[in-house]
N, C-alpha and C positions, 0 to 999 in steps of 0.2 A: 798257744798263740794261734789264732785263726787268720786266714787270708795270707797273702804273700807280703813279705817285707817291702818297704819302700826304699829302693836303692837310690842313693844320692851322690855317689862318688865312683861310678863305674865309667871308665873311659876306654874306648877302643881306638886303635890307629888304623884307619882304612887301608893304608898302603901296605901294611904287614899283617893285619889281623892279630896283632899282639894285644894282650890285655894289660891294663895298668896293674900295679903290684898290690893294690888293696881295694877292698870294697867295704864301705861303712853302711850299716842299715840300722834303722830305728825299729826295735821290736816293741813288744808290749811293756817291757820294764825299763827301757833305756837303750843306749847305744852299745853296739858290739862291733868288733872288727873281724873281718874275714880276710885272711892273708892268702892270696892266690899264688901258689908256688910254681905253676906252669906259666909259660909265656906265649903260647901260640895255639891257634886252631888248626886242625888238620884239613885236608882237602874237602871234607864233607861238613865243615863248620862245627866239628866236635872237638872239645878240648883234648889235647893229646898229652898224656902223662901227668905227673905231678900229684900233689896232695892238697887238701884244703885244711887250714888251721882255723878253728873257730873258737873265739873267746866267748865264754858264757856271758850273757847279759847280766848286768848288776841290777838286782832288785832294789827298788826304792823302798826304804824302811816305812813301816806303817805307824811307828811311834818313835819318840826319842828314847834312847836307852843307854845305860852306862853299865858296861860289863865289869865283872870282878877281875881285878888285876891278876896277871899270871907271870911268874909263879907267885904264890902267896902262902907262907912268908917268903921273903926274897932277900938277896944280898948280892951285889949292891944295885942291880937293875931289875926293873919289872916293866911289863907292857900293859897298857890300859886301852881297852877298845870301847868304842861308843858309836851310836848311830844318830844321825841328824835327819829329822823329818822334812824340814823346809830350810831354804837358803836363809842365811842370816849370820850375825856375829855369834861365835861360839867361844866359850872360855872353859878351859880345864885347869883348875888350880889344885895345889896340894897344900894341906894344912897340918900342923902338928897337933898333939893332943890338947893343947891349950887354945886352939883356934887361931893361931898365928899363921899367916900365909907364908909358906916355905918356898914355893916355886910356882911359876906359871908355865904350863906345858903347851897350851894352845890359847891364842887370843887373835882369831882371824875370822873373816867371813868365809863360811864353808857352804858348799852345795849339798843337797840331800845325798846321803850315802853312808857307808860304813868306814870308820877310821880307826887307826891304832897309833898310839904314841908311847914312846919309852921314857921312863924316868930313871936317871942315874942318881942314886942317893948316897954315893960314896962320901960326900961331905956332911952327911947327916948322922945323928946318933940313932942307935937302935931304939925301937919303940913303935907305937901305934900312930899311924897317919891317916888322914881322911883326904879323899879327892872328890872334887865336885865337877859336874858338867852344868854350865849355865848357857841357856839358849833362849832368848826372849823371856817368857814368863816361866820357863821350865828350869828347875834346879834339882839335880839328882846328886846324891852323896853315897859313897861307899867307904869302907874301912880296909886298910892294908897294914901289914906288919913287917917291919924291917928288923932283921936279926943279923948282927955282925959277930 
């Protein structure tokens, strides 16, 4: 990342030189939070004590993707991860081997990013299932195995 970040939530209190408790900046890949654990400047205008906690910037995905569920095979729960490239309505559905919809895990408008959803199949029979990600014109499908 070149250049300095654009700070947009840094506040100072002139009467005490105390800093606000958080700074948000927009980096090259999105927003991150910096938590300032110290609360004051010393007599020379230098921050005294404390640490900085920096959350990594989330990268915006470069494509829609649907990860393999984990664990696979599973009993009775599994996690499905996926990436959304652009904002829009996203659906993640589960189908049985005959193509009948068994469950809807996601049916929302989502922002670009990486997501994970869990599926509890305790009410379903052992067997092969398929899960799909639908977002706009994109439709991705993967296979998973439930063993009881």
